[in-house]
C-alpha positions in Angstrom: 11.3 -16.2 160.5 14.5 -18.3 159.5 14.5 -21.6 159.7 17.0 -24.2 159.5 15.5 -28.6 159.4 19.3 -30.3 160.4 18.7 -33.9 160.1 21.2 -36.1 161.8 20.9 -39.3 159.0 18.4 -41.3 157.1 15.6 -39.8 155.6 14.8 -40.9 152.0 17.9 -41.9 151.3 17.5 -45.0 153.6 13.7 -45.4 153.6 11.3 -47.1 150.9 8.7 -44.4 151.7 9.2 -40.6 152.5 10.0 -40.5 155.8 8.0 -38.9 158.8 11.0 -36.4 159.1 10.7 -35.8 155.0 6.9 -35.2 155.6 7.7 -32.8 158.2 9.3 -30.5 155.7 6.1 -30.2 154.0 4.2 -29.5 156.9 6.6 -26.4 157.8 5.9 -24.7 154.4 2.4 -25.2 155.0 1.3 -24.6 151.4 0.4 -26.8 148.6 2.8 -28.1 145.9 5.6 -26.4 147.5 8.8 -26.1 145.8 11.9 -27.6 146.4 15.4 -28.1 145.4 18.0 -30.6 146.1 22.0 -30.4 146.6 23.8 -33.4 146.0 26.9 -31.9 145.6 28.3 -33.8 149.3 27.9 -37.3 147.4 29.4 -35.8 144.1 26.0 -35.5 142.5 25.4 -39.5 143.0 22.9 -40.4 140.5 20.8 -42.9 143.5 20.5 -40.4 145.9 19.0 -37.5 143.2 16.6 -40.1 141.9 15.3 -41.6 145.6 14.9 -37.2 146.2 13.0 -37.0 143.4 10.5 -40.1 144.0 10.2 -39.4 147.7 9.6 -35.6 147.5 7.7 -36.1 144.4 5.3 -38.5 146.3 4.4 -35.8 149.0 3.3 -33.3 146.6 6.4 -31.3 146.2 7.4 -29.7 142.9 11.0 -31.1 142.6 14.2 -30.1 141.2 18.1 -30.1 141.7 21.1 -28.4 141.3 24.1 -30.0 139.9 27.4 -29.5 139.4 29.3 -32.7 138.3 26.6 -34.0 135.7 23.5 -33.0 134.5 21.4 -35.9 136.4 18.3 -35.4 137.1 14.8 -35.1 136.0 14.2 -31.3 136.6 17.7 -29.8 136.9 18.4 -26.3 137.5 21.5 -25.2 134.8 24.8 -24.8 137.4 25.7 -22.0 135.0 22.4 -19.9 135.9 21.1 -20.8 138.8 20.4 -18.0 141.1 16.9 -16.9 140.1 15.7 -20.4 140.2 17.3 -21.2 143.8 16.1 -18.0 144.9 12.4 -18.7 144.1 12.5 -21.9 145.9 10.5 -22.3 148.9 12.7 -24.9 150.6 16.4 -25.9 150.0 17.5 -29.5 150.6 21.7 -30.6 150.8 22.2 -34.3 150.9 25.0 -36.1 152.7 28.6 -37.3 152.0 31.7 -34.7 151.9 31.3 -31.6 153.7 34.7 -29.9 152.8 34.8 -31.1 149.2 30.9 -29.7 148.7 32.0 -26.1 150.7 35.1 -26.0 148.0 32.7 -26.8 145.0 30.3 -24.1 146.3 32.8 -21.6 147.0 33.9 -21.7 143.5 30.6 -21.3 142.2 29.7 -18.6 144.4 26.6 -21.0 145.7 27.8 -19.7 149.2 26.7 -16.5 149.0 23.3 -17.0 147.2 22.5 -19.9 149.8 23.3 -17.2 152.8 20.7 -15.0 150.6 18.2 -17.9 150.8 18.3 -17.9 154.5 17.8 -13.9 154.4 14.8 -14.4 152.6 13.5 -16.8 154.8 14.0 -20.0 152.3 13.5 -23.1 154.4 17.2 -24.7 154.7 17.6 -27.9 155.0 19.8 -31.0 155.1 21.2 -34.6 155.9 24.6 -35.4 157.2 26.9 -33.1 155.9 23.7 -31.4 154.7 22.9 -30.5 158.4 26.4 -29.5 159.3 26.9 -27.5 156.5 24.8 -24.6 157.9 27.1 -24.5 161.0 30.2 -22.4 161.8 31.6 -26.1 162.0 30.9 -29.5 161.6 32.9 -32.8 162.6 33.8 -34.7 159.5 34.3 -38.0 158.2 37.2 -39.8 159.0 38.8 -39.8 155.4 39.2 -36.0 156.6 42.7 -35.0 158.1 42.9 -38.9 159.0 40.5 -38.6 161.8 37.3 -36.7 162.4 38.3 -33.3 161.6 36.5 -30.0 162.2 35.5 -28.7 159.0 34.4 -24.7 158.7 30.8 -24.4 157.3 28.9 -21.7 155.7 28.4 -20.0 159.1 24.6 -19.2 159.3 24.3 -21.0 162.5 27.1 -20.3 165.4 28.8 -23.1 167.1 28.9 -26.7 165.5 26.9 -29.7 164.3 27.2 -33.5 164.6 25.7 -35.9 162.7 25.0 -39.6 163.0 25.9 -39.2 166.8 25.0 -42.8 168.1 25.4 -44.4 165.0 26.7 -48.4 166.2 28.4 -49.0 162.8 30.5 -45.9 163.3 30.9 -45.9 167.2 34.6 -43.9 166.8 32.1 -40.9 165.5 30.8 -40.3 169.1 34.5 -41.0 170.7 36.0 -38.6 168.7 33.4 -36.0 169.3 33.6 -36.7 172.9 37.2 -36.5 172.6 37.2 -33.2 170.6 34.7 -31.4 173.4 36.9 -32.5 176.3 40.0 -30.9 174.5 38.2 -27.9 174.1 38.7 -28.0 170.5 34.6 -28.2 169.9 32.6 -24.7 170.1 28.8 -25.1 171.6 27.9 -28.2 169.4 24.2 -29.9 168.5 25.0 -33.5 168.3 21.8 -35.1 165.9 21.2 -39.0 165.6 20.4 -40.9 162.9 16.6 -40.1 162.0 16.3 -37.4 163.7 16.1 -33.6 163.4 16.8 -30.3 164.9 14.3 -27.0 163.8 16.6 -24.0 164.4 14.3 -20.7 164.3 15.4 -16.9 164.3 13.0 -14.2 164.8 13.3 -10.8 164.1 14.3 -10.2 167.6 17.7 -12.4 166.9 16.7 -14.6 169.4 17.1 -18.5 168.4 15.1 -21.1 169.2 15.8 -25.0 169.3 13.2 -27.4 168.5 14.0 -30.8 170.0 13.4 -34.2 168.0 12.1 -37.5 169.6 12.2 -40.7 167.0 10.5 -41.1 164.7 8.7 -37.9 164.7 9.4 -34.4 165.4 8.0 -33.0 168.7 8.0 -29.1 168.7 9.7 -28.3 172.5 11.2 -24.7 172.0 14.4 -23.7 174.1 15.8 -20.7 173.9 19.1 -21.1 172.9 22.2 -19.4 174.7 24.1 -18.1 171.8 23.4 -15.4 169.3 24.2 -15.0 165.7 27.2 -13.8 164.6 27.4 -10.4 162.5 
């Protein structure tokens, strides 16, 4: 079973304590002291975001590490010059929020895109919020600074279709307006739109049939719906 937990926003970055969604990652792994690596590339390896990750997930009982390409910040840093073996030994990989297009450019330069695909094939749980949620899909809806609008961004393509994060965020209502406009114009493929403090669990079994776990804030409800599209090869 291969799984991706896509988080619309919030989580450890905005909470003073680990959120229910953060705790759910521990439950999904079902083992003591699971290993999880944080990839903060979308934020440019923001030090505050890295520290919050280690604090939140350390408190939940994880063995934490981070892979940083812009600096060596973090309490257990995986060297970016030799990361593949350690990254593929993780139980989970979590990608932070920030700038999707810039992150993908860095990953492709360092061949991380291929390693993340290997992690997916090995059954390592993949997770992320905002840009870290959208990156796993074929397409993500970028921020207002991209293409002068909420432009469509190419993702890693592990999941068919598109993802839009922060869907109902009242502080950035134009994100939803632009998303719906793109849909009406026929420029958006099948899309999962996710609110802040909500997450969607996507799973693929040996049959290649996708399943979608639909969330209800502030916790995750484990309903299963067969998705109407299949992974492309």
